[in-house]
C-alpha positions, 0 to 999 in steps of 0.5 A, spaced: 361 611 902 360 618 906 352 620 906 350 626 902 349 632 906 343 636 906 338 640 910 330 640 911 326 642 905 322 647 908 319 654 905 324 658 908 330 654 905 327 653 899 325 661 899 333 662 900 336 658 894 339 662 889 340 661 882 347 660 880 351 659 874 349 652 872 344 647 875 344 644 882 341 640 887 339 641 895 338 634 898 332 633 903 336 630 909 329 627 912 327 623 905 332 620 902 332 621 894 328 627 895 331 634 892 330 641 890 333 642 883 335 649 882 336 652 875 340 657 872 334 662 871 332 660 878 326 656 877 325 651 882 323 644 882 322 638 886 325 632 884 326 625 887 332 620 884 332 612 885 334 606 882 329 602 879 328 594 879 328 594 887 335 598 887 342 595 887 348 598 884 347 595 877 339 598 877 338 603 872 338 610 876 331 614 875 329 621 876 322 624 877 319 631 877 314 631 882 312 639 881 315 646 881 315 650 887 310 655 888 305 650 885 307 645 890 309 647 897 315 644 900 310 639 905 306 637 899 312 636 895 315 631 900 308 628 901 308 626 893 315 624 893 314 619 900 308 616 896 313 615 890 319 612 893 314 608 897 312 605 890 319 604 889 321 600 895 315 595 893 318 594 886 315 600 882 318 604 877 314 611 877 318 614 872 318 608 867 310 608 868 309 615 867 313 615 860 308 609 858 302 613 860 305 619 856 306 615 850 299 614 850 297 621 851 293 624 847 294 632 844 289 635 849 292 631 855 299 633 852 297 641 852 294 640 859 301 637 862 304 643 857 300 648 861 303 645 868 310 644 866 312 646 859 310 654 859 317 657 859 321 661 854 325 656 849 330 661 847 334 667 848 337 670 854 330 669 858 331 661 856 328 657 862 324 663 865 316 662 866 312 665 860 309 672 862 302 671 864 299 674 858 303 670 853 301 664 857 294 665 857 294 667 849 299 661 847 294 656 851 288 660 848 291 658 841 292 651 842 285 650 845 282 654 840 285 651 834 289 645 835 285 641 840 278 641 835 283 639 830 288 634 833 286 633 840 283 626 840 289 624 836 295 620 840 301 625 841 306 619 839 302 618 832 302 625 829 307 626 823 309 632 819 303 630 814 299 631 819 301 638 821 301 640 814 294 638 814 292 642 820 296 648 818 291 648 811 285 647 815 286 653 820 288 658 814 281 655 811 278 658 817 276 651 819 277 653 827 274 660 826 268 661 831 264 667 834 261 664 840 257 668 846 259 665 853 255 670 857 253 677 858 257 681 854 262 676 853 264 673 847 270 668 844 272 670 837 277 665 834 280 667 827 283 663 822 287 665 816 294 664 815 296 669 820 293 665 825 296 659 822 303 661 823 302 663 830 299 657 833 304 652 829 309 655 832 306 654 839 305 646 837 312 646 835 314 648 842 309 643 845 312 637 841 319 640 843 317 640 851 314 632 849 321 630 846 325 633 852 320 629 857 320 623 852 313 623 850 315 623 843 321 621 839 321 627 835 318 634 833 313 633 827 313 641 826 320 641 824 320 637 818 313 639 816 313 644 810 309 649 813 311 657 814 312 659 821 314 666 820 310 672 819 310 677 814 315 682 815 312 689 817 315 694 813 310 700 815 313 706 817 311 714 817 315 719 813 316 726 817 310 729 813 305 723 815 308 724 822 306 731 822 299 729 820 299 725 826 302 731 830 296 735 828 291 730 829 293 729 836 293 736 837 286 737 834 284 731 839 287 735 845 283 741 843 277 737 842 277 735 849 279 728 849 283 724 855 290 728 855 293 721 857 291 718 851 294 724 847 300 724 851 301 716 850 300 716 843 306 722 843 311 718 847 310 712 842 312 717 837 318 720 841 321 714 844 320 708 839 317 704 845 313 698 845 305 699 846 305 697 853 312 700 855 309 706 855 301 705 857 304 701 863 310 706 865 311 707 872 315 713 875 320 708 878 322 706 871 323 714 869 329 718 870 329 725 867 335 727 870 339 721 867 335 722 861 333 714 861 327 709 862 329 703 866 323 698 864 323 693 869 319 688 865 319 689 857 318 684 852 326 682 853 326 682 860 330 689 864 331 694 858 335 701 858 332 706 853 335 713 852 330 719 851 331 725 847 329 732 850 322 732 847 320 726 851 324 728 857 320 735 856 313 731 856 314 727 862 316 733 866 310 736 865 305 730 867 303 731 874 304 725 879 298 722 882 299 721 889 296 714 890 298 711 884 305 708 881 303 709 873 305 715 869 298 714 866 294 711 872 287 709 870 281 713 871 278 708 876 282 702 880 289 701 881 292 700 874 294 704 868 290 707 863 287 703 858 283 708 854 288 709 848 285 705 843 279 709 841 283 715 841 288 712 837 283 710 832 280 718 831 287 720 831 290 715 824 283 717 821 284 725 822 291 724 820 289 720 814 294 714 816 290 708 814 293 701 817 298 705 822 298 702 829 303 704 835 308 699 832 308 703 826 311 708 830 316 704 833 318 702 826 318 709 824 324 711 829 328 705 826 327 708 819 328 715 821 334 713 825 337 709 819 336 715 814 339 719 819 345 715 819 346 712 826 349 706 827 346 700 828 348 699 835 345 705 837 339 704 833 338 697 837 340 701 844 334 706 842 329 701 841 331 696 846 333 690 841 335 684 844 337 680 838 342 674 840 346 675 834 347 683 836 348 682 843 355 683 843 355 689 839 349 692 844 353 690 850 358 695 849 353 701 847 355 706 852 348 711 854 352 717 853 352 716 845 345 712 845 342 718 849 345 723 844 343 718 838 336 718 841 336 726 841 338 726 834 332 721 832 327 724 836 329 731 835 326 730 828 320 726 830 319 732 835 319 737 830 314 733 825 310 732 830 309 740 832 309 741 824 316 744 823 319 740 818 321 745 813 327 745 809 333 746 814 337 739 815 339 741 822 335 740 828 339 744 832 338 751 829 333 755 825 334 758 818 334 764 822 339 762 826 344 759 821 343 766 817 345 770 823 351 765 824 353 767 817 352 774 817 357 774 823 361 770 819 362 774 813 362 781 817 369 779 820 371 777 813 370 783 811 373 787 816 379 783 814 379 786 807 376 781 803 371 783 798 363 782 799 362 780 792 367 774 793 364 772 800 357 772 797 360 768 792 364 763 796 358 762 801 353 761 796 357 755 793 359 752 799 352 752 802 347 752 796 343 746 799 343 748 806 342 755 805 338 756 799 332 760 802 338 765 805 342 766 799 338 765 793 337 771 789 340 776 794 346 778 797 347 779 805 353 784 804 354 789 799 361 792 797 362 799 800 
C-alpha cells in the first residue's frame, strides 16, 4: 500500500493552507496519524487518527481533536499528538477515554469546554466561523451568570426537558438577578426576566448541540422543552411626523454645542437604516461616495453592501477626515471610534418626545417607509443588508443601481422629514412651486393651440385634485382672453 504523502506541519504550511469547497486534511510526514483539518469556513484544527485496541485492520478507527490552530502552535500540537499516539501504542484509547470522562462532565465543565472548542456560528452563511469577540463574551457571560448558578453542578448527560423548563421559569422569576460590586467603579449587573430567559435558553441549546456532536450527551433537552426561545417581535417605528420631531431635536442639540459626531451618527442611522455599530464604527475604507455605497467589512451578517441616498452622501461629504484615524467618527481620545452617542441619543428622544425609541427603531423606520412607499421586498432587503437564508436567492440578484435608486426614494422622505419639510407634496423630487410652474407651462402651450383656458383648468383640476390641491383649489391659473 502506497504511503500517504504529507508535509511537515510548520507554521508557514498551516498559514498557507487555504479553505476549499469541502473539508480536507494535510498529513504530517514526521508523525504518522497527525494532521491539520481545514474546514470550508477556513477554521483549522489539529487532529490525530489511530486504530484502537493495539491496532490492526479489524480495530476500530478513532479520531481525536488536539486543538485549534491559533490556540495551539504546530509544535505544541505535535507534542500533544505524540503523547496521545504514544499512549495508543501502549494499548490506550484516548478518544474513548475522553468521551467517558465527558459523559461524567458537569454543566459548568461543559461550558468551559464550549468556550474553548464550541463558540462558532451554527447556522446561516457564516456557519462554522468563530463567534465575534463581543458575541462570544456576551454568550459566555449569560451562561455563567444564569446557567452555572442553577445547573452548574448537574451532570450534562442527566439534564432533561423538565429541568430546562424549571430553569427558564427560575430565570424569568429573577432568581439569577444580582447587582454586585467587584471593584472600583465596576459592577456586575445581571437582570432576570422573560427576555433574559429566552436569550440564555438559546445559548444553552447551542451548548447541548455542541455536546451532542461530540458524543458528550445523546440528545439536546432544550429542543423538546416547552419553553419559548424567540423574542417578542419589535414593531416600533417612527412616522414621518415623528422623524421631523427627531430632526428638530438633533438640530437643537447641535445648536446647543453637543458633539457633532454624535448628532451626525444619529442622522446617518435615520438616513441609512444601518445598525448602531455599523455607523458608529464606520471606516473611510468602507465608504465610496462616488459609487454611493457602503461596503461594510464586518457587519452582523458578514461583508455587506449598502446603497446610499443623496442626503447620506452629502452628509458624509461634509465630514472632514482625521489624518491619524481610519474611522469616520474617531474617538475623542485614543485610537478607537467615537463612543459618546448614548447620552446624546437620550437627550434627542426626550426633546422629540419619542419615549422608547432606540437606534434600531430608525432601522425599522427605513423598512416601514420603504414598504409604505411601495418598494419591492428585495430592494428593501438590499437597503437594510438583510441576509435571511430564505431570501438569499432574491437578494443575490439585486443590482446596485436599482437598490441605490430605492435607497434614494426612501431616504429622500426621511431626509425631508429630518429637515422638517414634510408638506403635502407626494413627490420627493419637486416642490409644489416647481409642480405649479410645470402646470403653468403646459397650460400655456395648450392655450396656444386654441384650447380654452376654462377647459384646461377643469381638466387639470380633475386630473390632479389630490396632488395639486393647494394649487388648483379656489383659483384658475389662466383666464380666457
